[in-house]
C-alpha positions in Angstrom: 91.6 40.9 308.2 93.2 38.6 305.5 91.6 36.2 303.6 92.9 32.5 303.7 92.6 29.9 301.1 90.5 28.1 303.8 88.1 30.9 304.1 87.4 30.7 300.1 86.9 26.9 300.5 84.2 27.6 303.1 82.7 30.0 300.7 83.0 27.6 297.8 81.5 25.0 299.6 78.6 26.7 299.6 78.2 26.7 296.0 76.7 23.8 293.7 79.8 21.7 292.4 79.6 23.0 289.1 79.6 26.6 290.0 82.6 25.7 292.5 84.6 24.6 289.7 83.9 27.9 287.7 84.3 30.3 290.3 87.4 29.0 291.6 89.1 30.1 288.6 87.7 33.7 288.8 88.8 34.5 292.6 92.5 34.9 293.5 94.3 36.0 296.7 97.3 38.1 296.0 100.2 35.7 296.7 103.8 37.6 296.0 105.5 34.1 296.0 103.3 33.0 292.5 104.5 35.6 289.7 101.3 36.6 288.1 99.2 34.3 288.6 96.3 33.3 286.0 92.7 34.4 286.4 90.1 33.6 284.4 88.1 36.3 282.7 85.8 37.2 279.7 84.1 33.9 279.9 80.3 33.5 280.1 78.6 34.1 283.4 76.9 30.8 284.7 73.2 30.8 283.9 71.2 31.8 287.2 73.7 34.0 288.8 72.8 37.4 289.6 75.9 39.3 287.9 76.7 42.9 287.6 77.5 42.9 283.7 75.7 44.4 280.9 75.3 43.2 277.5 76.9 44.0 274.2 74.5 46.6 273.1 75.1 48.4 276.2 78.5 48.3 275.6 78.5 49.6 272.0 75.6 52.1 272.2 75.7 52.6 275.7 79.2 53.3 276.4 80.9 54.0 273.2 78.5 55.4 270.8 76.3 57.5 272.9 78.6 60.2 274.3 79.3 61.4 270.6 77.1 64.6 270.9 76.9 65.4 267.0 75.7 62.0 265.6 72.0 60.9 266.0 72.2 57.5 267.9 69.2 55.5 266.7 68.1 52.3 268.9 66.5 49.6 266.4 64.6 47.4 269.0 62.2 47.8 271.8 62.0 51.1 273.7 63.3 49.6 276.8 66.9 49.1 275.2 66.9 52.7 274.3 65.8 54.0 277.8 68.4 51.9 279.5 71.1 53.7 277.4 69.7 57.0 277.6 71.9 59.3 279.9 72.0 56.8 282.3 75.7 57.0 282.4 75.5 61.2 282.7 78.0 61.6 279.7 77.9 65.4 279.9 78.2 67.4 276.5 78.0 70.9 275.4 77.2 72.6 272.1 80.2 74.3 270.1 80.4 76.5 267.0 79.2 74.5 264.1 79.0 71.3 265.9 75.2 69.8 267.2 74.5 68.4 270.2 71.8 65.6 270.0 72.9 64.0 273.4 69.9 64.8 275.3 67.6 62.6 272.9 66.5 59.3 272.9 65.9 57.7 269.4 64.1 54.3 268.9 62.1 52.4 266.6 60.1 51.4 269.5 59.5 47.7 268.2 56.2 46.0 268.7 55.1 42.4 268.5 53.8 43.1 264.7 57.5 44.3 263.8 58.9 41.5 265.5 56.6 39.1 263.2 57.0 41.3 259.8 59.9 42.9 260.1 61.2 46.3 261.0 63.3 47.5 258.4 60.6 49.7 256.9 59.9 51.4 260.1 63.8 51.9 260.6 63.9 53.6 257.0 61.0 55.9 257.9 62.6 56.9 261.1 65.9 57.6 259.4 64.1 60.0 256.8 62.1 61.5 259.5 65.2 62.4 261.8 67.1 63.7 258.7 64.2 66.0 258.0 64.0 67.2 261.3 67.2 67.3 262.8 69.6 67.4 259.7 72.6 65.6 261.3 75.9 65.0 259.6 75.8 61.3 260.7 73.7 58.6 262.1 74.1 55.4 264.0 72.1 52.3 264.2 72.5 49.7 266.9 70.8 46.5 266.9 69.1 44.8 270.0 68.5 41.4 270.4 65.1 40.9 268.6 66.7 42.2 265.5 69.4 39.6 265.2 66.7 37.1 266.0 64.5 38.0 263.0 67.2 38.9 260.7 66.6 42.4 260.1 69.1 43.7 257.7 70.1 47.0 259.5 73.4 47.3 257.0 71.4 47.2 253.9 69.0 50.0 255.5 72.2 52.0 256.5 73.7 51.9 253.0 70.5 53.1 251.2 69.9 55.7 253.8 73.6 56.8 253.2 72.9 57.1 249.3 69.4 58.8 249.7 70.5 61.3 252.0 74.4 61.8 251.5 75.4 61.5 255.1 77.3 58.8 257.0 74.8 56.1 258.4 76.6 53.6 260.1 75.2 50.1 261.2 76.3 48.4 264.6 75.6 44.5 264.7 75.8 44.7 268.4 73.0 42.4 269.5 72.8 42.0 273.4 73.7 38.1 273.1 76.7 38.9 271.0 79.5 38.1 273.5 79.7 37.5 277.3 79.6 41.1 278.6 79.5 44.8 277.2 83.2 44.5 276.2 82.0 42.7 272.8 79.9 45.9 272.3 83.0 47.9 272.9 85.0 46.0 270.3 82.4 46.1 267.8 82.2 49.8 268.1 85.6 50.1 268.0 86.1 48.3 264.7 83.6 50.5 262.9 85.1 53.9 263.9 88.6 52.7 262.7 87.1 51.3 259.5 84.8 54.2 258.6 85.3 57.2 260.5 88.9 57.8 261.9 91.0 59.0 258.9 88.5 60.2 256.8 88.9 63.7 257.6 91.0 66.2 255.2 93.5 67.3 257.5 97.2 66.0 257.0 98.8 67.8 259.5 98.4 68.3 263.5 97.0 71.6 263.5 99.2 72.7 266.7 102.2 71.5 268.7 101.7 68.7 271.1 98.5 67.5 269.5 96.8 64.5 271.3 93.8 62.6 271.3 92.1 61.3 274.6 90.7 57.8 274.4 88.4 56.1 276.7 87.5 59.0 278.6 83.3 59.4 279.0 83.0 62.5 280.6 80.9 61.1 283.2 80.0 63.9 285.8 82.2 66.2 284.0 85.3 64.0 284.4 86.7 64.8 280.5 86.1 68.6 280.9 88.4 68.5 284.3 91.3 66.4 282.5 90.7 68.7 279.4 91.1 71.8 281.4 94.6 70.6 282.8 96.0 69.6 279.6 95.1 72.9 277.9 96.5 74.9 280.9 99.8 72.9 280.3 99.6 73.5 276.4 98.4 70.5 274.7 95.8 70.5 272.0 93.0 68.0 271.9 92.2 66.9 268.6 89.4 64.5 269.4 88.0 62.6 272.7 86.7 59.2 272.3 84.0 59.9 273.2 82.8 61.8 276.1 81.7 65.1 274.8 83.2 63.8 271.4 82.4 64.8 268.0 82.1 62.8 264.7 83.6 65.7 262.9 86.8 65.9 265.1 87.1 62.0 265.2 87.4 62.0 261.3 90.8 64.0 261.9 92.0 62.0 264.8 94.9 60.5 262.6 96.9 63.7 262.7 97.6 63.6 266.5 101.1 62.8 267.7 99.9 60.8 270.6 97.1 59.0 271.9 96.3 58.7 275.6 94.5 55.9 276.5 92.5 56.2 280.1 89.8 53.1 279.8 92.1 50.2 278.6 89.3 47.9 278.3 87.0 49.8 276.1 89.4 51.5 273.7 92.5 49.8 273.6 91.3 48.2 270.2 91.2 51.8 268.3 94.5 52.7 270.0 96.2 49.4 268.6 94.7 50.1 265.1 95.6 53.6 265.2 99.2 52.9 265.6 99.4 50.1 263.3 97.5 52.3 260.5 98.9 55.9 261.2 102.2 55.4 263.4 100.7 57.0 266.5 101.7 55.3 269.8 99.5 55.2 272.7 100.2 55.9 276.3 98.3 54.4 279.1 97.3 57.2 281.4 95.1 57.4 284.7 93.8 60.7 285.7 91.8 59.3 288.8 93.7 60.4 291.9 96.3 63.1 292.4 99.5 61.1 292.3 98.1 58.9 289.2 97.4 62.3 287.6 100.8 63.7 288.3 102.4 60.6 286.7 100.3 60.7 283.9 101.5 64.4 283.1 105.0 63.6 283.7 104.7 60.5 281.5 103.5 62.6 278.8 106.2 65.6 279.0 108.7 62.5 278.6 107.4 61.5 275.4 107.4 65.0 274.1 110.7 65.9 275.5 110.5 69.6 275.2 111.9 71.8 277.9 109.1 74.6 277.8 106.3 71.8 278.1 107.9 70.1 281.0 108.4 73.2 282.8 104.6 74.2 282.3 103.8 70.5 283.4 105.6 71.2 286.3 104.1 74.6 287.1 100.4 73.3 286.6 101.4 70.2 289.0 102.6 72.5 291.8 99.7 74.9 291.4 97.0 72.6 291.6 98.6 70.5 294.4 99.1 73.5 296.3 95.3 74.5 295.8 93.8 71.2 296.6 96.2 69.1 298.9 95.0 71.2 301.9 91.4 70.6 301.3 91.9 67.1 300.8 93.8 66.4 303.8 91.0 67.8 305.7 88.6 65.2 304.4 91.1 62.6 304.7 91.0 62.9 308.4 87.6 61.1 308.4 88.8 58.3 306.2 92.0 56.9 308.2 92.5 53.2 308.4 89.5 52.4 306.4 89.0 49.6 303.7 87.3 49.3 300.6 86.0 47.2 298.2 86.4 48.6 294.5 84.5 46.5 291.8 83.7 48.6 288.8 83.9 48.0 285.0 87.0 47.5 283.0 89.6 50.0 284.3 88.2 52.0 287.2 88.4 49.0 289.9 92.3 49.4 289.2 92.2 53.6 288.6 90.3 54.5 291.9 92.5 52.3 294.1 95.1 55.0 294.2 92.6 57.7 295.1 91.6 55.7 298.0 95.0 55.2 299.2 95.6 58.8 299.0 92.6 59.2 301.6 93.9 56.8 304.0 91.8 53.8 302.8 93.0 50.6 301.8 91.4 48.6 298.8 91.3 45.0 300.3 89.0 43.6 297.3 89.3 44.7 293.5 87.9 43.5 290.2 86.2 44.1 287.3 82.8 43.2 285.5 83.8 42.7 282.0 87.6 42.6 281.9 89.7 40.5 279.9 92.9 38.6 281.7 95.1 41.3 280.4 93.5 43.8 282.2 94.3 42.0 285.5 97.7 40.3 284.4 99.1 42.8 281.8 99.2 42.8 278.2 102.1 40.2 277.9 100.0 37.3 278.4 97.7 38.4 275.3 99.6 36.0 272.7 98.6 33.2 275.4 95.0 33.9 275.5 93.1 31.2 273.5 90.1 32.7 271.5 86.7 30.7 272.2 83.3 30.5 270.5 82.2 33.9 271.9 85.0 36.1 271.1 85.0 34.6 267.3 81.4 36.3 267.3 83.2 39.6 266.7 85.0 39.8 263.4 89.0 40.7 263.7 89.6 44.0 261.7 92.8 43.7 260.1 94.7 47.3 259.2 97.8 47.9 257.3 100.2 51.2 257.4 98.3 53.9 255.3 100.5 54.4 252.5 99.9 58.1 252.4 99.2 59.0 256.3 101.8 56.3 258.0 104.1 58.5 259.7 106.8 57.5 262.6 106.5 60.2 265.4 110.0 59.3 266.5 112.8 57.0 265.8 112.5 53.4 266.8 115.1 53.4 269.1 114.0 56.6 271.0 110.7 54.6 271.1 112.2 51.7 272.5 114.0 53.7 275.0 110.8 55.4 276.2 109.0 52.2 276.6 111.4 51.2 279.4 110.4 54.3 281.1 107.0 54.5 280.8 103.9 52.7 279.6 103.9 53.3 276.0 101.6 50.7 274.0 101.5 48.8 277.3 99.1 48.2 280.4 100.8 46.0 283.2 97.4 45.5 284.6 95.6 45.5 288.2 97.2 42.5 290.0 100.7 44.2 290.2 98.9 47.0 292.4 97.2 44.5 294.7 98.9 43.9 298.0 99.6 40.7 299.7 96.5 38.7 300.9 94.3 40.9 299.1 91.3 39.5 296.7 91.2 39.8 293.1 87.5 38.9 291.8 86.3 38.7 288.3 82.5 38.8 287.6 81.6 39.3 291.1 78.2 38.0 291.6 75.5 38.9 294.3 76.1 35.9 296.5 79.8 36.6 296.7 79.2 40.1 297.3 77.3 39.2 300.7 79.7 36.4 301.6 82.8 38.5 301.3 81.3 41.4 303.0 80.2 39.4 305.9 83.8 38.0 305.9 85.7 41.2 305.6 83.4 44.0 306.7 84.6 46.7 304.5 84.1 50.3 305.4 82.8 51.4 301.9 82.1 49.4 298.9 82.5 51.0 295.5 80.5 49.3 292.6 77.7 50.2 290.0 74.0 50.8 290.0 72.6 47.3 290.3 74.1 46.1 293.7 74.6 49.7 295.7 71.2 49.2 297.5 72.1 45.5 298.4 75.2 47.0 300.0 73.5 50.0 301.6 71.1 47.5 303.3 73.9 45.8 304.8 75.0 49.0 306.7 77.9 49.6 304.4 78.1 53.2 302.3 78.3 52.6 298.8 79.9 54.8 296.4 78.7 54.3 292.9 81.3 54.7 290.1 79.7 53.9 287.1 77.8 57.3 286.9 78.8 58.9 289.9 74.8 59.2 290.9 74.4 62.9 291.1 78.3 63.9 291.7 81.3 64.2 289.8 83.9 65.1 288.1 86.1 62.4 290.1 88.9 62.9 287.6 92.0 65.2 288.0 92.7 67.5 291.0 89.3 68.9 291.3 87.8 65.6 290.9 90.2 64.3 293.6 88.5 66.9 296.2 85.0 66.1 294.9 85.7 62.4 295.5 87.2 62.8 298.9 84.4 65.2 299.9 81.7 62.6 299.0 83.5 59.5 300.8 84.1 61.3 303.8 80.5 62.6 303.9 79.5 58.8 303.4 81.6 57.9 306.6 80.1 60.9 308.4 76.3 60.0 307.8 74.5 58.9 310.9 72.4 56.6 308.7 74.6 53.3 309.2 74.0 53.5 312.7 70.2 52.8 312.1 70.8 49.7 309.6 71.3 46.4 311.1 73.0 43.8 308.7 70.8 40.8 307.9 73.4 38.5 309.2 73.1 40.0 312.6 69.4 38.4 312.8 68.7 35.0 313.1 67.6 33.6 309.5 63.9 33.1 309.2 64.6 29.7 307.3 67.5 27.6 307.1 68.5 24.6 305.2 71.4 22.7 303.3 72.1 22.0 299.8 71.6 18.1 298.5 72.7 17.5 294.8 71.5 14.5 293.1 68.2 13.7 294.9 68.0 11.7 297.9 69.9 12.0 300.9 
């Protein structure tokens, strides 16, 4: 069933007038007659609306910093904030030779009322000293939470003094939860600090092996990163560093020597990719290792970039081997998925990435969107110059970098680079909208009310989103595939991940559970009424 403008109008009429005016800008019906229509994104959620978004602290500490295994990550704030970012995304990591793994620990100053009144700097200082004494990490991060910003604790001064005292790197991140409209602000804050203080601080001057790459925006949720690395290493690539799933501070310091940066999650890591290209001359390639076809395309794009006959041959050999192994298994699961529909509302890239994998199973995505995307994640990077900064975006300092006089190197001639950009997405991302079909819905910052209304209207067979709303969807009699942390499953990336995803989705369809659930709209409401704005009627 296709949604019409009339259907949307009926949905909007159930909202207060001010909410209508705002939300109209965040919802589109794909219309091929309008070339790349504008959608509003990265703006404040209306107060009182139940959103799926997180805070800036969650984006900084929870998404970008937390998966780095050999740094101790201290949350300066109440214990609840630390708990919220302690392993909830299922970022996996394993210890390696000479690289410690602290990922299973949660470090918090556990601020109490007395600390809010009298300040928490002494408590933070004491905690850093205790961490160094017991664990001897080579680097520490300090992440600020809302109360820290409100009372004015100077975490940067504490970090500077601790760095002098212990002789290790101590980084402070002013990522208070309110600093930005969503977790996207926290991504930006973390990216800036890594470019300024970590990347390029290692001693390596040359790539340690041929075909050296960095994998950016891969957080090893459920083991995704390990599956991607397995494929890349089979082909012959050398992974210098991963940012940041199962990532290492030691390895990130030498990320400047890589010959190519791969960007998986565009929203959370594109800032680092841009700055490395400017500072060290390393181009970045937008990749997608979710789904068989997308993985194959990304591997072939990489081979085109390096333009090596042996590498290309190995790429095709690995692709042929993996497809022959996994496709028959996926085909069996796909029999249960044919002609079904999905909503895919996830994060800042997954809402796009998983559409291809759904399609391979015979499932059509009829509504998609992001929680914390910017306009370029929908419309493509070409529109970035037209985006006007607002007061919220100005909260995050714009880090300016220049070419490093000693380490900047062109990886290929400008002419060849320009020619490649016509064939593969080098330093570019076309956005999600181009892959949406005519008549399908694009929604930014989908809220609880809209979730229920669109489900009633379109009745999807499966709903893919995050932790906060999956139970609501399940109570409406619809399978929910949680794609923020995969619940207890994964990996979903690469060839093995596609098999796992096909198994889990088909298992959801086959479950008899949904026969015993009656969606709320099939029952008569206990109460009914109408909205009256402005007082007397």
